[in-house]
C-alpha positions in Angstrom: -157.7 35.0 115.6 -159.8 37.6 113.8 -160.4 36.8 110.0 -158.6 40.7 108.5 -155.1 39.0 110.4 -155.6 35.6 109.2 -155.8 36.9 105.6 -153.0 38.8 106.0 -150.6 36.3 107.2 -152.4 34.2 105.2 -151.2 35.2 102.0 -148.0 36.3 103.6 -147.7 32.5 103.9 -149.2 31.4 100.7 -147.2 34.1 98.4 -143.6 32.5 100.4 -144.6 29.2 99.2 -145.2 30.2 95.5 -141.4 31.9 96.2 -139.8 28.7 97.8 -142.3 25.9 97.3 -139.8 23.3 99.2 -139.9 24.6 101.7 -141.0 22.5 104.6 -141.0 25.1 107.9 -143.1 27.0 105.0 -146.0 24.5 104.7 -145.9 23.0 107.9 -146.4 27.4 109.2 -149.6 27.7 106.1 -151.0 23.9 108.1 -151.0 25.6 112.1 -152.7 28.5 110.7 -155.5 26.4 108.7 -155.7 24.5 111.8 -155.8 27.3 114.5 -158.2 29.2 112.9 -160.5 26.1 113.2 -160.0 26.0 115.7 -160.8 29.4 117.3 -163.5 29.7 113.9 -165.8 26.5 116.1 -164.5 28.3 120.0 -166.2 31.2 118.7 -169.6 29.7 117.4 -169.4 27.5 120.2 -169.1 30.4 123.0 -172.4 32.3 120.8 -174.0 28.7 121.2 -173.8 28.7 125.3 -174.1 32.0 125.7 -177.8 31.5 124.0 -178.1 28.6 125.8 -177.5 30.2 129.2 -179.5 33.8 127.8 -182.5 31.3 127.4 -182.2 29.3 130.0 -181.9 32.5 132.5 -184.5 34.6 130.6 -185.9 30.9 131.8 -185.1 31.1 135.7 -186.8 34.5 135.6 -190.1 34.1 133.9 -190.4 30.7 136.1 -189.5 33.9 139.0 -191.9 35.9 138.9 -194.4 33.3 138.5 -193.7 31.6 141.5 -193.9 35.6 142.9 -197.8 35.8 141.8 -198.4 32.6 142.3 -197.6 33.3 146.3 -199.4 35.3 149.5 -200.1 39.6 148.3 -197.3 40.5 151.6 -194.6 39.3 148.6 -193.1 43.1 147.4 -191.8 44.6 144.6 -189.0 45.1 146.5 -188.5 40.4 147.1 -188.7 40.5 142.8 -186.1 43.3 142.5 -184.0 41.6 144.9 -184.5 37.7 143.2 -183.8 39.4 139.6 -180.3 40.8 141.0 -179.6 37.4 142.4 -180.4 35.6 139.6 -178.6 38.1 137.4 -175.3 37.5 139.5 -175.6 34.4 138.8 -175.7 34.3 135.8 -172.4 37.0 135.6 -171.4 33.9 137.6 -171.8 31.8 135.3 -170.7 33.2 132.0 -167.4 34.1 134.2 -166.9 30.0 135.2 -167.4 29.3 131.4 -164.7 31.5 130.6 -162.1 30.6 132.1 -162.9 27.0 131.3 -163.0 26.8 127.6 -158.8 29.0 128.5 -158.5 26.4 130.5 -159.2 23.7 127.7 -157.6 26.3 124.4 -154.3 25.9 127.1 -154.0 22.7 128.3 -154.9 21.5 124.3 -152.9 23.7 122.4 -148.6 24.2 122.0 -148.5 27.3 121.0 -144.5 27.4 119.9 -143.1 24.1 120.6 -143.8 22.3 117.5 
């Protein structure tokens, strides 16, 4: 949930709670909103860290590939370097898609949206 949406929901619930402080359902909804926002923010932070780590790993693979290519016989052409680089990019995209699918699966498995 984006911060703007979260703030609108939070302000609405806070206003309703001020009007009827004994309403347990509003308090439970407010707590659930805070929990979901915390989970969302944590997942975004983890995702950013994972993306940064994958990018660094990918750059390391490219550097290793380029170094290995430079050390090979001169018979290896620039075309082979481009193919190696393209293959690394394809693998990186697959890793990113798999990671996103895993996070979505975990999120669904651990949350019971609307069941409470």
